[in-house]
C-alpha positions, 0 to 999 in steps of 0.5 A: 652817292648821288649825282646825275652822272655815273663814273667809275667801276663801283656799284654805286657810282653816281656823281656830279663830276663834270670834266672841263668845267670851270667853278661857275659851271660846276656851281650850275651843275651842282644844282642837279644834286642839291635836291638829293640833299647829300650829307657829304660833298667832296669838292675838287674844282678850279683846275680848268679856271687855272688852265684857261687863266680865267679870272684867277684872282677871283677864283677863290671867291667863286669857290667860296660862293659855291661852298656857301650855297651848298651850306645854305641849301643842304642842311647839315652837309659836310664839305671837304674842299681840296686844293688843286693838284700840281700841274705840269703846265707852268702857267697853270701851276703858277695860277694853281699855287696862287689859288691853293694859297687862299683855300686854308683861309676860306676853310678856316673862316667857315669852320670858325662860323660853325660850318662843317668843312675840311680841306684835303691837300693835293697841292704837295703831290709829286709831279710823278703822279701826274699823267702825260697831259700834265693835268690829270693824275696817273692811276697811282695819283688817283689812288693817292687822291682817294687815300687823302679823301678817305682820311678826311672822311674819317676825320669828319666822321670822328668829329661826328660831322657826317649825319645820316642821309635824308630820305628824299622822295623819289631818290633811291641810293640803294643798289642791289648787292651793295654793301656800302662804301668800303676802303679796300687796300692801301695804307 
């Protein structure tokens, strides 16, 4: 796990997650982790663009640019890109449906070009998994997201797409007492 922020209760909780950020802002923040050469990137971005009704018709192009930049700057990286969760705000949900419809083509085009990219689908989650704000999931929703991410990581692993992390001078991903990432519980 690499990133300039820490989130969650796990031992190795470095991430590059930025609440409230739109796609282009996430792309700027990604620059903080790119030098660490992550071998796997989980990318869930665009919700704030949809909520803010920010250039929705070109949001998929900004996402494509971010993904292409990751491939261009991180040799051997595998990217798992997700669709957006349902949103209880009707306007944001309409925007998200338009955005989500473009993700499969974006992923397919890159797969055909030999890129290691998969899609995680969160768009079909039940709205009962969404929290009181209508945008963020409940604890059960986060657990379901984790299960979907995990299945896609297993799929990438089965395809032999996940390479060993690159040793980067000054970057240590060793945490005392860490026995590695392991799935606990769930299906």
